[in-house]
mmCIF file as Biopython writes it, N, C-alpha, C and O atoms, coordinates in Angstrom:
data_model
#
loop_
_atom_site.group_PDB
_atom_site.id
_atom_site.type_symbol
_atom_site.label_atom_id
_atom_site.label_alt_id
_atom_site.label_comp_id
_atom_site.label_asym_id
_atom_site.label_entity_id
_atom_site.label_seq_id
_atom_site.pdbx_PDB_ins_code
_atom_site.Cartn_x
_atom_site.Cartn_y
_atom_site.Cartn_z
_atom_site.occupancy
_atom_site.B_iso_or_equiv
_atom_site.auth_seq_id
_atom_site.auth_asym_id
_atom_site.pdbx_PDB_model_num
ATOM 1   N N  . MET A ? 1  ? -133.771 -87.642  34.121 1.0 0.0 1  A 1 
ATOM 2   C CA . MET A ? 1  ? -133.663 -86.817  32.874 1.0 0.0 1  A 1 
ATOM 3   C C  . MET A ? 1  ? -133.687 -85.388  33.342 1.0 0.0 1  A 1 
ATOM 4   O O  . MET A ? 1  ? -134.686 -85.056  33.979 1.0 0.0 1  A 1 
ATOM 5   N N  . GLU A ? 2  ? -132.632 -84.372  33.105 1.0 0.0 2  A 1 
ATOM 6   C CA . GLU A ? 2  ? -132.935 -83.182  32.972 1.0 0.0 2  A 1 
ATOM 7   C C  . GLU A ? 2  ? -133.144 -82.467  32.044 1.0 0.0 2  A 1 
ATOM 8   O O  . GLU A ? 2  ? -132.585 -82.752  30.984 1.0 0.0 2  A 1 
ATOM 9   N N  . THR A ? 3  ? -133.987 -81.331  32.104 1.0 0.0 3  A 1 
ATOM 10  C CA . THR A ? 3  ? -134.316 -80.302  30.968 1.0 0.0 3  A 1 
ATOM 11  C C  . THR A ? 3  ? -134.062 -79.159  30.745 1.0 0.0 3  A 1 
ATOM 12  O O  . THR A ? 3  ? -134.665 -78.338  31.437 1.0 0.0 3  A 1 
ATOM 13  N N  . VAL A ? 4  ? -133.280 -78.747  29.914 1.0 0.0 4  A 1 
ATOM 14  C CA . VAL A ? 4  ? -132.673 -77.306  29.616 1.0 0.0 4  A 1 
ATOM 15  C C  . VAL A ? 4  ? -133.690 -76.492  28.694 1.0 0.0 4  A 1 
ATOM 16  O O  . VAL A ? 4  ? -134.774 -76.895  28.272 1.0 0.0 4  A 1 
ATOM 17  N N  . THR A ? 5  ? -133.207 -75.497  28.523 1.0 0.0 5  A 1 
ATOM 18  C CA . THR A ? 5  ? -133.963 -74.463  27.623 1.0 0.0 5  A 1 
ATOM 19  C C  . THR A ? 5  ? -133.157 -73.591  26.858 1.0 0.0 5  A 1 
ATOM 20  O O  . THR A ? 5  ? -132.391 -72.911  27.542 1.0 0.0 5  A 1 
ATOM 21  N N  . VAL A ? 6  ? -133.116 -73.446  25.859 1.0 0.0 6  A 1 
ATOM 22  C CA . VAL A ? 6  ? -132.191 -73.056  24.550 1.0 0.0 6  A 1 
ATOM 23  C C  . VAL A ? 6  ? -132.418 -71.512  24.818 1.0 0.0 6  A 1 
ATOM 24  O O  . VAL A ? 6  ? -133.582 -71.114  24.766 1.0 0.0 6  A 1 
ATOM 25  N N  . SER A ? 7  ? -131.366 -70.567  25.114 1.0 0.0 7  A 1 
ATOM 26  C CA . SER A ? 7  ? -131.472 -69.094  25.138 1.0 0.0 7  A 1 
ATOM 27  C C  . SER A ? 7  ? -131.746 -68.380  23.938 1.0 0.0 7  A 1 
ATOM 28  O O  . SER A ? 7  ? -131.309 -68.976  22.954 1.0 0.0 7  A 1 
ATOM 29  N N  . PRO A ? 8  ? -132.279 -67.386  23.701 1.0 0.0 8  A 1 
ATOM 30  C CA . PRO A ? 8  ? -132.090 -66.695  22.577 1.0 0.0 8  A 1 
ATOM 31  C C  . PRO A ? 8  ? -130.865 -66.592  21.653 1.0 0.0 8  A 1 
ATOM 32  O O  . PRO A ? 8  ? -130.949 -66.230  20.479 1.0 0.0 8  A 1 
ATOM 33  N N  . LYS A ? 9  ? -129.608 -66.970  22.329 1.0 0.0 9  A 1 
ATOM 34  C CA . LYS A ? 9  ? -128.294 -66.744  21.913 1.0 0.0 9  A 1 
ATOM 35  C C  . LYS A ? 9  ? -127.918 -68.177  21.774 1.0 0.0 9  A 1 
ATOM 36  O O  . LYS A ? 9  ? -126.714 -68.429  21.838 1.0 0.0 9  A 1 
ATOM 37  N N  . PHE A ? 10 ? -128.746 -69.145  21.595 1.0 0.0 10 A 1 
ATOM 38  C CA . PHE A ? 10 ? -128.699 -70.493  21.653 1.0 0.0 10 A 1 
ATOM 39  C C  . PHE A ? 10 ? -127.509 -71.115  22.725 1.0 0.0 10 A 1 
ATOM 40  O O  . PHE A ? 10 ? -126.647 -71.916  22.365 1.0 0.0 10 A 1 
ATOM 41  N N  . GLN A ? 11 ? -127.622 -70.676  23.861 1.0 0.0 11 A 1 
ATOM 42  C CA . GLN A ? 11 ? -127.225 -71.225  25.234 1.0 0.0 11 A 1 
ATOM 43  C C  . GLN A ? 11 ? -127.884 -72.008  25.925 1.0 0.0 11 A 1 
ATOM 44  O O  . GLN A ? 11 ? -129.105 -71.874  26.003 1.0 0.0 11 A 1 
ATOM 45  N N  . VAL A ? 12 ? -127.162 -73.089  26.640 1.0 0.0 12 A 1 
ATOM 46  C CA . VAL A ? 12 ? -127.921 -73.790  27.557 1.0 0.0 12 A 1 
ATOM 47  C C  . VAL A ? 12 ? -127.078 -73.952  28.936 1.0 0.0 12 A 1 
ATOM 48  O O  . VAL A ? 12 ? -125.851 -74.053  28.966 1.0 0.0 12 A 1 
ATOM 49  N N  . VAL A ? 13 ? -127.770 -73.960  29.859 1.0 0.0 13 A 1 
ATOM 50  C CA . VAL A ? 13 ? -127.017 -74.205  31.169 1.0 0.0 13 A 1 
ATOM 51  C C  . VAL A ? 13 ? -127.034 -75.595  31.425 1.0 0.0 13 A 1 
ATOM 52  O O  . VAL A ? 13 ? -128.114 -76.169  31.285 1.0 0.0 13 A 1 
ATOM 53  N N  . ILE A ? 14 ? -125.893 -76.346  31.825 1.0 0.0 14 A 1 
ATOM 54  C CA . ILE A ? 14 ? -125.779 -77.627  32.406 1.0 0.0 14 A 1 
ATOM 55  C C  . ILE A ? 14 ? -126.078 -77.660  33.646 1.0 0.0 14 A 1 
ATOM 56  O O  . ILE A ? 14 ? -125.490 -76.937  34.450 1.0 0.0 14 A 1 
ATOM 57  N N  . PRO A ? 15 ? -127.154 -78.605  34.047 1.0 0.0 15 A 1 
ATOM 58  C CA . PRO A ? 15 ? -127.644 -78.453  35.447 1.0 0.0 15 A 1 
ATOM 59  C C  . PRO A ? 15 ? -126.702 -78.728  36.361 1.0 0.0 15 A 1 
ATOM 60  O O  . PRO A ? 15 ? -125.796 -79.497  36.039 1.0 0.0 15 A 1 
ATOM 61  N N  . LYS A ? 16 ? -126.739 -78.078  37.849 1.0 0.0 16 A 1 
ATOM 62  C CA . LYS A ? 16 ? -125.982 -78.231  38.454 1.0 0.0 16 A 1 
ATOM 63  C C  . LYS A ? 16 ? -125.224 -79.573  39.171 1.0 0.0 16 A 1 
ATOM 64  O O  . LYS A ? 16 ? -124.081 -79.756  39.589 1.0 0.0 16 A 1 
ATOM 65  N N  . ARG A ? 17 ? -126.342 -80.349  39.104 1.0 0.0 17 A 1 
ATOM 66  C CA . ARG A ? 17 ? -125.999 -81.712  39.659 1.0 0.0 17 A 1 
ATOM 67  C C  . ARG A ? 17 ? -125.174 -82.750  38.468 1.0 0.0 17 A 1 
ATOM 68  O O  . ARG A ? 17 ? -124.536 -83.771  38.723 1.0 0.0 17 A 1 
ATOM 69  N N  . VAL A ? 18 ? -125.385 -82.214  37.299 1.0 0.0 18 A 1 
ATOM 70  C CA . VAL A ? 18 ? -124.381 -83.094  36.163 1.0 0.0 18 A 1 
ATOM 71  C C  . VAL A ? 18 ? -123.032 -82.436  36.499 1.0 0.0 18 A 1 
ATOM 72  O O  . VAL A ? 18 ? -122.151 -83.190  36.911 1.0 0.0 18 A 1 
ATOM 73  N N  . ARG A ? 19 ? -122.805 -81.351  36.398 1.0 0.0 19 A 1 
ATOM 74  C CA . ARG A ? 19 ? -121.671 -80.492  36.410 1.0 0.0 19 A 1 
ATOM 75  C C  . ARG A ? 19 ? -120.925 -81.148  37.665 1.0 0.0 19 A 1 
ATOM 76  O O  . ARG A ? 19 ? -119.806 -81.651  37.563 1.0 0.0 19 A 1 
ATOM 77  N N  . GLU A ? 20 ? -121.645 -81.094  38.848 1.0 0.0 20 A 1 
ATOM 78  C CA . GLU A ? 20 ? -120.856 -81.586  39.993 1.0 0.0 20 A 1 
ATOM 79  C C  . GLU A ? 20 ? -120.372 -83.189  39.766 1.0 0.0 20 A 1 
ATOM 80  O O  . GLU A ? 20 ? -119.258 -83.626  40.059 1.0 0.0 20 A 1 
ATOM 81  N N  . GLN A ? 21 ? -121.565 -84.011  39.130 1.0 0.0 21 A 1 
ATOM 82  C CA . GLN A ? 21 ? -121.207 -85.284  39.012 1.0 0.0 21 A 1 
ATOM 83  C C  . GLN A ? 21 ? -120.050 -85.402  38.131 1.0 0.0 21 A 1 
ATOM 84  O O  . GLN A ? 21 ? -119.073 -86.089  38.428 1.0 0.0 21 A 1 
ATOM 85  N N  . MET A ? 22 ? -120.161 -84.699  36.988 1.0 0.0 22 A 1 
ATOM 86  C CA . MET A ? 22 ? -118.864 -84.722  35.905 1.0 0.0 22 A 1 
ATOM 87  C C  . MET A ? 22 ? -117.703 -83.935  36.261 1.0 0.0 22 A 1 
ATOM 88  O O  . MET A ? 22 ? -116.736 -83.888  35.502 1.0 0.0 22 A 1 
ATOM 89  N N  . GLY A ? 23 ? -117.732 -83.290  37.403 1.0 0.0 23 A 1 
ATOM 90  C CA . GLY A ? 23 ? -116.415 -82.416  37.846 1.0 0.0 23 A 1 
ATOM 91  C C  . GLY A ? 23 ? -116.161 -81.372  36.643 1.0 0.0 23 A 1 
ATOM 92  O O  . GLY A ? 23 ? -115.031 -81.230  36.177 1.0 0.0 23 A 1 
ATOM 93  N N  . LEU A ? 24 ? -117.119 -80.751  36.233 1.0 0.0 24 A 1 
ATOM 94  C CA . LEU A ? 24 ? -116.874 -79.672  35.155 1.0 0.0 24 A 1 
ATOM 95  C C  . LEU A ? 24 ? -116.586 -78.337  35.923 1.0 0.0 24 A 1 
ATOM 96  O O  . LEU A ? 24 ? -117.127 -78.065  36.995 1.0 0.0 24 A 1 
ATOM 97  N N  . GLN A ? 25 ? -115.641 -77.488  35.248 1.0 0.0 25 A 1 
ATOM 98  C CA . GLN A ? 25 ? -115.172 -76.444  35.869 1.0 0.0 25 A 1 
ATOM 99  C C  . GLN A ? 25 ? -115.305 -75.139  34.769 1.0 0.0 25 A 1 
ATOM 100 O O  . GLN A ? 25 ? -115.033 -75.258  33.575 1.0 0.0 25 A 1 
ATOM 101 N N  . PRO A ? 26 ? -115.645 -74.230  35.226 1.0 0.0 26 A 1 
ATOM 102 C CA . PRO A ? 26 ? -115.765 -73.126  34.208 1.0 0.0 26 A 1 
ATOM 103 C C  . PRO A ? 26 ? -114.234 -73.026  33.199 1.0 0.0 26 A 1 
ATOM 104 O O  . PRO A ? 26 ? -113.112 -73.304  33.622 1.0 0.0 26 A 1 
ATOM 105 N N  . GLY A ? 27 ? -114.547 -72.585  31.877 1.0 0.0 27 A 1 
ATOM 106 C CA . GLY A ? 27 ? -113.716 -72.371  30.831 1.0 0.0 27 A 1 
ATOM 107 C C  . GLY A ? 27 ? -113.329 -73.713  30.829 1.0 0.0 27 A 1 
ATOM 108 O O  . GLY A ? 27 ? -112.208 -73.738  30.322 1.0 0.0 27 A 1 
ATOM 109 N N  . GLN A ? 28 ? -113.678 -74.836  31.134 1.0 0.0 28 A 1 
ATOM 110 C CA . GLN A ? 28 ? -113.497 -76.410  30.621 1.0 0.0 28 A 1 
ATOM 111 C C  . GLN A ? 28 ? -114.155 -76.332  28.934 1.0 0.0 28 A 1 
ATOM 112 O O  . GLN A ? 28 ? -115.121 -75.676  28.544 1.0 0.0 28 A 1 
ATOM 113 N N  . LYS A ? 29 ? -113.246 -77.250  28.143 1.0 0.0 29 A 1 
ATOM 114 C CA . LYS A ? 29 ? -113.427 -77.392  26.807 1.0 0.0 29 A 1 
ATOM 115 C C  . LYS A ? 29 ? -114.586 -78.729  26.929 1.0 0.0 29 A 1 
ATOM 116 O O  . LYS A ? 29 ? -114.681 -79.662  27.726 1.0 0.0 29 A 1 
ATOM 117 N N  . LEU A ? 30 ? -115.203 -78.410  26.008 1.0 0.0 30 A 1 
ATOM 118 C CA . LEU A ? 30 ? -116.405 -79.869  25.702 1.0 0.0 30 A 1 
ATOM 119 C C  . LEU A ? 30 ? -116.678 -79.917  24.325 1.0 0.0 30 A 1 
ATOM 120 O O  . LEU A ? 30 ? -117.219 -78.958  23.775 1.0 0.0 30 A 1 
ATOM 121 N N  . ASP A ? 31 ? -116.312 -81.085  23.615 1.0 0.0 31 A 1 
ATOM 122 C CA . ASP A ? 31 ? -116.697 -81.399  22.094 1.0 0.0 31 A 1 
ATOM 123 C C  . ASP A ? 31 ? -118.248 -81.585  22.006 1.0 0.0 31 A 1 
ATOM 124 O O  . ASP A ? 31 ? -118.827 -82.044  22.990 1.0 0.0 31 A 1 
ATOM 125 N N  . VAL A ? 32 ? -118.777 -81.337  21.161 1.0 0.0 32 A 1 
ATOM 126 C CA . VAL A ? 32 ? -120.196 -81.208  20.659 1.0 0.0 32 A 1 
ATOM 127 C C  . VAL A ? 32 ? -119.978 -82.544  19.639 1.0 0.0 32 A 1 
ATOM 128 O O  . VAL A ? 32 ? -119.056 -82.799  18.864 1.0 0.0 32 A 1 
ATOM 129 N N  . VAL A ? 33 ? -121.002 -83.160  19.910 1.0 0.0 33 A 1 
ATOM 130 C CA . VAL A ? 33 ? -121.164 -84.610  18.882 1.0 0.0 33 A 1 
ATOM 131 C C  . VAL A ? 33 ? -122.836 -84.718  18.585 1.0 0.0 33 A 1 
ATOM 132 O O  . VAL A ? 33 ? -123.724 -84.867  19.424 1.0 0.0 33 A 1 
ATOM 133 N N  . GLN A ? 34 ? -122.967 -84.593  17.091 1.0 0.0 34 A 1 
ATOM 134 C CA . GLN A ? 34 ? -124.292 -84.736  16.768 1.0 0.0 34 A 1 
ATOM 135 C C  . GLN A ? 34 ? -124.611 -86.253  16.327 1.0 0.0 34 A 1 
ATOM 136 O O  . GLN A ? 34 ? -124.218 -86.673  15.239 1.0 0.0 34 A 1 
ATOM 137 N N  . ILE A ? 35 ? -125.281 -86.986  17.152 1.0 0.0 35 A 1 
ATOM 138 C CA . ILE A ? 35 ? -125.739 -88.027  16.394 1.0 0.0 35 A 1 
ATOM 139 C C  . ILE A ? 35 ? -127.275 -88.541  16.255 1.0 0.0 35 A 1 
ATOM 140 O O  . ILE A ? 35 ? -128.005 -88.804  17.210 1.0 0.0 35 A 1 
ATOM 141 N N  . GLY A ? 36 ? -127.612 -88.631  14.930 1.0 0.0 36 A 1 
ATOM 142 C CA . GLY A ? 36 ? -129.008 -88.385  14.560 1.0 0.0 36 A 1 
ATOM 143 C C  . GLY A ? 36 ? -129.739 -87.012  15.274 1.0 0.0 36 A 1 
ATOM 144 O O  . GLY A ? 36 ? -129.187 -85.917  15.164 1.0 0.0 36 A 1 
ATOM 145 N N  . GLN A ? 37 ? -130.674 -87.122  15.810 1.0 0.0 37 A 1 
ATOM 146 C CA . GLN A ? 37 ? -131.266 -85.902  16.498 1.0 0.0 37 A 1 
ATOM 147 C C  . GLN A ? 37 ? -130.947 -86.111  17.869 1.0 0.0 37 A 1 
ATOM 148 O O  . GLN A ? 37 ? -131.889 -85.989  18.652 1.0 0.0 37 A 1 
ATOM 149 N N  . ARG A ? 38 ? -129.845 -86.395  18.328 1.0 0.0 38 A 1 
ATOM 150 C CA . ARG A ? 38 ? -129.091 -86.195  19.618 1.0 0.0 38 A 1 
ATOM 151 C C  . ARG A ? 38 ? -127.800 -85.275  19.671 1.0 0.0 38 A 1 
ATOM 152 O O  . ARG A ? 38 ? -126.920 -85.460  18.832 1.0 0.0 38 A 1 
ATOM 153 N N  . ILE A ? 39 ? -127.684 -84.436  20.490 1.0 0.0 39 A 1 
ATOM 154 C CA . ILE A ? 39 ? -126.168 -84.004  20.719 1.0 0.0 39 A 1 
ATOM 155 C C  . ILE A ? 39 ? -125.550 -84.405  22.209 1.0 0.0 39 A 1 
ATOM 156 O O  . ILE A ? 39 ? -126.091 -84.403  23.315 1.0 0.0 39 A 1 
ATOM 157 N N  . GLU A ? 40 ? -124.469 -84.682  21.880 1.0 0.0 40 A 1 
ATOM 158 C CA . GLU A ? 40 ? -123.511 -85.170  23.037 1.0 0.0 40 A 1 
ATOM 159 C C  . GLU A ? 40 ? -122.522 -84.330  23.420 1.0 0.0 40 A 1 
ATOM 160 O O  . GLU A ? 40 ? -121.883 -83.845  22.487 1.0 0.0 40 A 1 
ATOM 161 N N  . LEU A ? 41 ? -122.163 -83.970  24.658 1.0 0.0 41 A 1 
ATOM 162 C CA . LEU A ? 41 ? -120.824 -83.220  24.893 1.0 0.0 41 A 1 
ATOM 163 C C  . LEU A ? 41 ? -120.002 -84.136  25.609 1.0 0.0 41 A 1 
ATOM 164 O O  . LEU A ? 41 ? -120.328 -84.983  26.441 1.0 0.0 41 A 1 
ATOM 165 N N  . ILE A ? 42 ? -119.045 -83.876  25.222 1.0 0.0 42 A 1 
ATOM 166 C CA . ILE A ? 42 ? -118.008 -84.958  25.829 1.0 0.0 42 A 1 
ATOM 167 C C  . ILE A ? 42 ? -116.789 -84.169  25.998 1.0 0.0 42 A 1 
ATOM 168 O O  . ILE A ? 42 ? -116.357 -83.468  25.082 1.0 0.0 42 A 1 
ATOM 169 N N  . GLN A ? 43 ? -116.066 -84.281  27.445 1.0 0.0 43 A 1 
ATOM 170 C CA . GLN A ? 43 ? -114.930 -83.531  27.785 1.0 0.0 43 A 1 
ATOM 171 C C  . GLN A ? 43 ? -113.578 -83.859  27.318 1.0 0.0 43 A 1 
ATOM 172 O O  . GLN A ? 43 ? -112.959 -84.907  27.501 1.0 0.0 43 A 1 
ATOM 173 N N  . GLN A ? 44 ? -113.164 -82.657  26.599 1.0 0.0 44 A 1 
ATOM 174 C CA . GLN A ? 44 ? -111.904 -82.705  26.432 1.0 0.0 44 A 1 
ATOM 175 C C  . GLN A ? 44 ? -110.703 -83.547  27.066 1.0 0.0 44 A 1 
ATOM 176 O O  . GLN A ? 44 ? -110.692 -83.202  28.248 1.0 0.0 44 A 1 
ATOM 177 N N  . GLN A ? 45 ? -109.793 -84.384  26.883 1.0 0.0 45 A 1 
ATOM 178 C CA . GLN A ? 45 ? -109.028 -84.690  27.592 1.0 0.0 45 A 1 
ATOM 179 C C  . GLN A ? 45 ? -107.469 -83.860  27.418 1.0 0.0 45 A 1 
ATOM 180 O O  . GLN A ? 45 ? -107.076 -83.384  26.354 1.0 0.0 45 A 1 
ATOM 181 N N  . PRO A ? 46 ? -106.769 -83.823  28.622 1.0 0.0 46 A 1 
ATOM 182 C CA . PRO A ? 46 ? -105.413 -83.437  28.040 1.0 0.0 46 A 1 
ATOM 183 C C  . PRO A ? 46 ? -104.705 -84.688  27.409 1.0 0.0 46 A 1 
ATOM 184 O O  . PRO A ? 46 ? -105.256 -85.768  27.622 1.0 0.0 46 A 1 
ATOM 185 N N  . PRO A ? 47 ? -103.482 -84.682  26.614 1.0 0.0 47 A 1 
ATOM 186 C CA . PRO A ? 47 ? -102.898 -85.661  26.103 1.0 0.0 47 A 1 
ATOM 187 C C  . PRO A ? 47 ? -102.179 -86.493  27.321 1.0 0.0 47 A 1 
ATOM 188 O O  . PRO A ? 47 ? -102.101 -87.722  27.316 1.0 0.0 47 A 1 
ATOM 189 N N  . GLN A ? 48 ? -101.671 -85.668  28.348 1.0 0.0 48 A 1 
ATOM 190 C CA . GLN A ? 48 ? -101.222 -86.341  29.452 1.0 0.0 48 A 1 
ATOM 191 C C  . GLN A ? 48 ? -102.260 -87.385  30.318 1.0 0.0 48 A 1 
ATOM 192 O O  . GLN A ? 48 ? -101.815 -88.318  30.986 1.0 0.0 48 A 1 
ATOM 193 N N  . ALA A ? 49 ? -103.442 -87.135  30.219 1.0 0.0 49 A 1 
ATOM 194 C CA . ALA A ? 49 ? -104.682 -87.986  30.624 1.0 0.0 49 A 1 
ATOM 195 C C  . ALA A ? 49 ? -104.614 -89.340  29.744 1.0 0.0 49 A 1 
ATOM 196 O O  . ALA A ? 49 ? -105.216 -90.302  30.223 1.0 0.0 49 A 1 
ATOM 197 N N  . LEU A ? 50 ? -104.075 -89.491  28.742 1.0 0.0 50 A 1 
ATOM 198 C CA . LEU A ? 50 ? -104.003 -90.654  27.680 1.0 0.0 50 A 1 
ATOM 199 C C  . LEU A ? 50 ? -102.969 -91.354  28.112 1.0 0.0 50 A 1 
ATOM 200 O O  . LEU A ? 50 ? -102.953 -92.550  27.819 1.0 0.0 50 A 1 
ATOM 201 N N  . ARG A ? 51 ? -101.851 -90.784  28.917 1.0 0.0 51 A 1 
ATOM 202 C CA . ARG A ? 51 ? -100.726 -91.311  28.958 1.0 0.0 51 A 1 
ATOM 203 C C  . ARG A ? 51 ? -100.911 -93.224  29.640 1.0 0.0 51 A 1 
ATOM 204 O O  . ARG A ? 51 ? -101.693 -93.575  30.524 1.0 0.0 51 A 1 
ATOM 205 N N  . GLY A ? 52 ? -100.246 -93.836  29.124 1.0 0.0 52 A 1 
ATOM 206 C CA . GLY A ? 52 ? -100.514 -95.621  29.501 1.0 0.0 52 A 1 
ATOM 207 C C  . GLY A ? 52 ? -102.016 -96.270  29.170 1.0 0.0 52 A 1 
ATOM 208 O O  . GLY A ? 52 ? -102.556 -97.342  29.445 1.0 0.0 52 A 1 
ATOM 209 N N  . LEU A ? 53 ? -102.290 -95.447  28.666 1.0 0.0 53 A 1 
ATOM 210 C CA . LEU A ? 53 ? -103.853 -95.956  27.896 1.0 0.0 53 A 1 
ATOM 211 C C  . LEU A ? 53 ? -103.777 -97.437  27.474 1.0 0.0 53 A 1 
ATOM 212 O O  . LEU A ? 53 ? -104.485 -98.351  27.895 1.0 0.0 53 A 1 
ATOM 213 N N  . LEU A ? 54 ? -102.665 -97.511  26.451 1.0 0.0 54 A 1 
ATOM 214 C CA . LEU A ? 54 ? -102.500 -98.850  25.718 1.0 0.0 54 A 1 
ATOM 215 C C  . LEU A ? 54 ? -101.497 -99.809  26.321 1.0 0.0 54 A 1 
ATOM 216 O O  . LEU A ? 54 ? -101.131 -100.806 25.699 1.0 0.0 54 A 1 
ATOM 217 N N  . ARG A ? 55 ? -101.043 -99.506  27.555 1.0 0.0 55 A 1 
ATOM 218 C CA . ARG A ? 55 ? -100.202 -100.442 28.258 1.0 0.0 55 A 1 
ATOM 219 C C  . ARG A ? 55 ? -100.562 -101.759 28.044 1.0 0.0 55 A 1 
ATOM 220 O O  . ARG A ? 55 ? -101.781 -101.931 28.045 1.0 0.0 55 A 1 
ATOM 221 N N  . GLY A ? 56 ? -99.763  -102.920 27.828 1.0 0.0 56 A 1 
ATOM 222 C CA . GLY A ? 56 ? -99.748  -104.158 27.923 1.0 0.0 56 A 1 
ATOM 223 C C  . GLY A ? 56 ? -100.796 -104.597 26.886 1.0 0.0 56 A 1 
ATOM 224 O O  . GLY A ? 56 ? -101.551 -105.535 27.141 1.0 0.0 56 A 1 
ATOM 225 N N  . ILE A ? 57 ? -100.853 -103.924 25.710 1.0 0.0 57 A 1 
ATOM 226 C CA . ILE A ? 57 ? -101.716 -104.327 24.785 1.0 0.0 57 A 1 
ATOM 227 C C  . ILE A ? 57 ? -100.822 -105.299 23.552 1.0 0.0 57 A 1 
ATOM 228 O O  . ILE A ? 57 ? -99.645  -105.117 23.243 1.0 0.0 57 A 1 
ATOM 229 N N  . ASP A ? 58 ? -101.408 -105.961 23.191 1.0 0.0 58 A 1 
ATOM 230 C CA . ASP A ? 58 ? -100.581 -107.121 22.499 1.0 0.0 58 A 1 
ATOM 231 C C  . ASP A ? 58 ? -100.013 -106.458 21.141 1.0 0.0 58 A 1 
ATOM 232 O O  . ASP A ? 58 ? -100.773 -105.881 20.364 1.0 0.0 58 A 1 
ATOM 233 N N  . THR A ? 59 ? -98.842  -106.559 20.944 1.0 0.0 59 A 1 
ATOM 234 C CA . THR A ? 59 ? -98.553  -105.583 19.478 1.0 0.0 59 A 1 
ATOM 235 C C  . THR A ? 59 ? -97.934  -106.728 18.648 1.0 0.0 59 A 1 
ATOM 236 O O  . THR A ? 59 ? -97.472  -106.362 17.568 1.0 0.0 59 A 1 
ATOM 237 N N  . LYS A ? 60 ? -97.839  -107.952 18.918 1.0 0.0 60 A 1 
ATOM 238 C CA . LYS A ? 60 ? -97.784  -109.115 17.856 1.0 0.0 60 A 1 
ATOM 239 C C  . LYS A ? 60 ? -98.883  -109.346 17.082 1.0 0.0 60 A 1 
ATOM 240 O O  . LYS A ? 60 ? -99.748  -110.059 17.590 1.0 0.0 60 A 1 
ATOM 241 N N  . VAL A ? 61 ? -99.036  -109.003 16.187 1.0 0.0 61 A 1 
ATOM 242 C CA . VAL A ? 61 ? -100.038 -109.212 14.908 1.0 0.0 61 A 1 
ATOM 243 C C  . VAL A ? 61 ? -99.595  -109.592 13.888 1.0 0.0 61 A 1 
ATOM 244 O O  . VAL A ? 61 ? -98.576  -109.058 13.451 1.0 0.0 61 A 1 
ATOM 245 N N  . GLU A ? 62 ? -100.188 -110.577 13.230 1.0 0.0 62 A 1 
ATOM 246 C CA . GLU A ? 62 ? -99.765  -111.263 11.873 1.0 0.0 62 A 1 
ATOM 247 C C  . GLU A ? 62 ? -100.327 -110.173 10.896 1.0 0.0 62 A 1 
ATOM 248 O O  . GLU A ? 62 ? -101.434 -109.641 10.808 1.0 0.0 62 A 1 
ATOM 249 N N  . ARG A ? 63 ? -98.924  -110.008 10.055 1.0 0.0 63 A 1 
ATOM 250 C CA . ARG A ? 63 ? -99.117  -108.738 9.151  1.0 0.0 63 A 1 
ATOM 251 C C  . ARG A ? 63 ? -98.861  -109.814 7.980  1.0 0.0 63 A 1 
ATOM 252 O O  . ARG A ? 63 ? -98.302  -110.905 8.094  1.0 0.0 63 A 1 
ATOM 253 N N  . GLU A ? 64 ? -99.495  -109.141 6.652  1.0 0.0 64 A 1 
ATOM 254 C CA . GLU A ? 64 ? -99.202  -109.743 5.393  1.0 0.0 64 A 1 
ATOM 255 C C  . GLU A ? 64 ? -97.748  -109.286 5.118  1.0 0.0 64 A 1 
ATOM 256 O O  . GLU A ? 64 ? -97.287  -108.233 5.559  1.0 0.0 64 A 1 
ATOM 257 N N  . GLN A ? 65 ? -96.989  -110.268 4.264  1.0 0.0 65 A 1 
ATOM 258 C CA . GLN A ? 65 ? -95.561  -109.896 3.986  1.0 0.0 65 A 1 
ATOM 259 C C  . GLN A ? 65 ? -95.050  -108.600 3.424  1.0 0.0 65 A 1 
ATOM 260 O O  . GLN A ? 65 ? -93.916  -108.187 3.670  1.0 0.0 65 A 1 
ATOM 261 N N  . ASP A ? 66 ? -96.160  -107.791 2.449  1.0 0.0 66 A 1 
ATOM 262 C CA . ASP A ? 66 ? -96.049  -106.588 2.201  1.0 0.0 66 A 1 
ATOM 263 C C  . ASP A ? 66 ? -95.966  -105.568 3.052  1.0 0.0 66 A 1 
ATOM 264 O O  . ASP A ? 66 ? -95.508  -104.471 2.734  1.0 0.0 66 A 1 
ATOM 265 N N  . ARG A ? 67 ? -96.455  -105.893 4.323  1.0 0.0 67 A 1 
ATOM 266 C CA . ARG A ? 67 ? -96.834  -104.812 5.245  1.0 0.0 67 A 1 
ATOM 267 C C  . ARG A ? 67 ? -95.600  -104.653 6.391  1.0 0.0 67 A 1 
ATOM 268 O O  . ARG A ? 67 ? -95.532  -103.785 7.261  1.0 0.0 67 A 1 
ATOM 269 N N  . VAL A ? 68 ? -94.741  -105.641 6.158  1.0 0.0 68 A 1 
ATOM 270 C CA . VAL A ? 68 ? -93.828  -106.125 7.171  1.0 0.0 68 A 1 
ATOM 271 C C  . VAL A ? 68 ? -92.827  -104.806 7.693  1.0 0.0 68 A 1 
ATOM 272 O O  . VAL A ? 68 ? -91.969  -104.986 8.557  1.0 0.0 68 A 1 
#
């Protein structure tokens, strides 16, 4: 686990080891999610990266008659 310090401007530096492992680049956008007392940073994915994500999913689902 790495420890970072919050600057007077409320900025933090992501440690080099983590940046390299995650492949982060300058200017890249991250989503900030608060879960209880925890903060998570999640890389934003371009829509093109999601192409084919649902390939092979079974679309034959039983539906109620009023939902057909």
